[in-house]
N, C-alpha and C positions, 0 to 999 in steps of 0.2 A: 375379245376377252380383256377383262380388266381385273386387277386385284387391289386389295386394301388390307393393311395391317391394323389390328386393334390390340390394345392392352387391357386385359381384364384382371381385376383384383381378386384372383382366385388361383391357387397353385395346382388345382386338379384339372388337367386338360379336358377330360370328359365333361366335367361340370362347367368349365369355362365356355365350351362350345354352345351350351344351352343358356348362356347368360342373356337376360332380357334386352340388354343394350345392343345385341348383335342381330343382323338380318338373318332370317331363316331360309332353309333350302327352298328354292322355288320363288323367293321374293324378287321382285323386279329391281333393277338398278335405279337409284333415286333420280338420276339425270339422263341416262342413256337408254333410249327406248329399245326394246327387243333383247335386252340382256337380263338374265336371271341367275340367281345364285345356284351354282352347280357343285360347289365343293367348299367345305370348311375344315380347316385343320388347326390344331392348337399345339404349342410347344411351351413347356414350363420354363419360367425365368425366375432367378433368385430375386428376393428371398421367398415371396409367396405370390407370384404373378404368373400370367400366361400371355404369350403372344399368339394372337389368333389371326390366321390368314383366310380371308374370304375371297372367293373367285366367282365373278359373274361371266357368263358366256352364253352363246346362242346354241351351243351343241346340246342336242337332246331335248331342246325345248322349242315348241312351235312359236313362230313369230307373228301369227295373225293377231290383229287387234280386235277388240269387241266390235261385232257387226261385220267383220270381214270373214264371211263364211265360205265354206268349200263344199263341193259336191263331186262324188265319184260314183260311176255306174259300172257294174260288172254284168255282162250279158253272155249267156251261154244257152245252147239248145240241147235238151236232154231227150233221148229216145224213151218213149213210154207207150202204153197201150190205152187207147181211148175207146169209149163206148158211145160217145155222142160228139157231134160237132159243135161249133160255137153257137149254132141256132138250136141246140138241144135236140137235134134229130138223131134217132137211134141208128147205130152203125152195125148192129148185129150182135149176137150173143158172144162171139169170139173177139169182137172189137177190131180195131185197125191200129197198126203201128204208125206212130207219127212222132215228130220232134216238137216238143212243147217248149216255148221260150221260157227261160228261167233268168230272172234279172234281180240283182241285189243293188239297191240304191243306198249309198252311204252319204250322209250329210254331216259335215263337221261344223259345229257352231262355236263361236267364242262369245261367252256371256259372263256377266258379273255374278251369276248364281246358277245353281243346278236344282231344278225342280224334281227332286227324286220321287216324291209321292205320285206325281202325274205320270212319270215314266213307268213306275211300277204298276199303276192302274191300267195303262194302255198296252203294256207289254203283252203280246200274245193275242191281240185283237186285230180285227180287220177294219179298214177305213169305212166310216159311216157316210162320209161325203167325198166328193170329187177330190183327188189328191195326186200330185205329180203327173198331171195330164191323163189320169185314168179314172174311170168311173168307180163307184162304191163297190167294195167287196173284193177288189183285185190286189190290194196291198195288205200284207201282214207285217205288223210291227214286231221286229225281232228283239228290240231292246236298245239300250244305250250304255256307253262307257263314259265316265266323266273323270277328268283329271284336273286337279288344281295346278295351274301353271303360273300363278302369281298371287299376291296377297288378296286381290279382288278380281281374279279372272279364272274362268274354267274353260277347258277345251272339252266339248261334249260331242260324241260321235253317235249318231242315230243310224240304225240299219233297218231297211225295209225289204221284204221279199215280194216280188210280183209273180202272179200266176194269171195268165190270160183266161183260164177257165174258171177262175175263182178258187177260193180256198175251202169252201164248204163241201164236204164229200157228197157226191151225187151218185145215186144208184137207181136201178129200175125195180119196180115191184115184181116179184116173181110168185108164181103159184105152183102148188104141188099137183101133179097130174098122175093119177094111178090108172094103169091099164093091165089087161090080162091077155096073155098070148094064147095061141091055139091049144097049148098044152095045159092051160089053166094056171100058168105061173104068173104071179103078180109082179109088175114092174112099176117103179116109181121114178118119175122124171120131174124136172123143174123147168118151167117156161116163163118167159116174160109175159106179164099180164097186160092186156090191152084195155084201153078205156073205151067209152062209147064212140069216140071219134076214130077208133081204129089205131091210135098211136099208143106206144108203151106208156105206162103210168110212171111218171118221174117222181122220185123221192129225194129230197134234199135234206141231208142231216145237218142240223145246226150244231156245229162243233166250236165255232168261234163267235164270241160276242163282238159287237161293233163298238168302235171307239172314235172319238173326235180328235183326229190327228193334229188339228190346228192348236190344240192345247199344249202340244209339245214344244211349240216355238221353233219348229224345224221347217218352216216354209209351208207353202201350199201346193 
């Protein structure tokens, strides 16, 4: 941590803190790398001046330089009911209980700017191409948070959700079957409809658009 006193020709402490000659909160130290302005306070001095104390420190500010990126992965298995395996084989109308791996990938990037429009466009989309070691369709972009940590540096945190079964909802086509019992009472049931090959007809609902994750600048 380091401090410096400035004298501002303004007797109003609140206005003195905003003086253009002073560094702003989050600004890097002019000579010491890794230090950022974390505190500014002003005290009135006669006749119409202010003494302003500026503090630079590392506390509360990341120390990564531009290009020194970070990656964090959270992995957990969640119990769910599946109606098909990874090869899209039907597992029965009641399905089977299994643990589906749930993984959240967080990539922290230090850059000189934040491309907000691209992040907004890709947020909520699945990967169109191979990404983070997985084939297309298995990653969902959850969005980003960007924080300005210097006059020309942003800390950008991108988050991605992995699903080994893909993110597009998948169901099987069902058909209505009407039958009549011996008493003439009509009964209605629903059964999975089979195709010409004898396998259930698979329906993939397109809920998520595809996006080119490489445009995010968050690695490949």
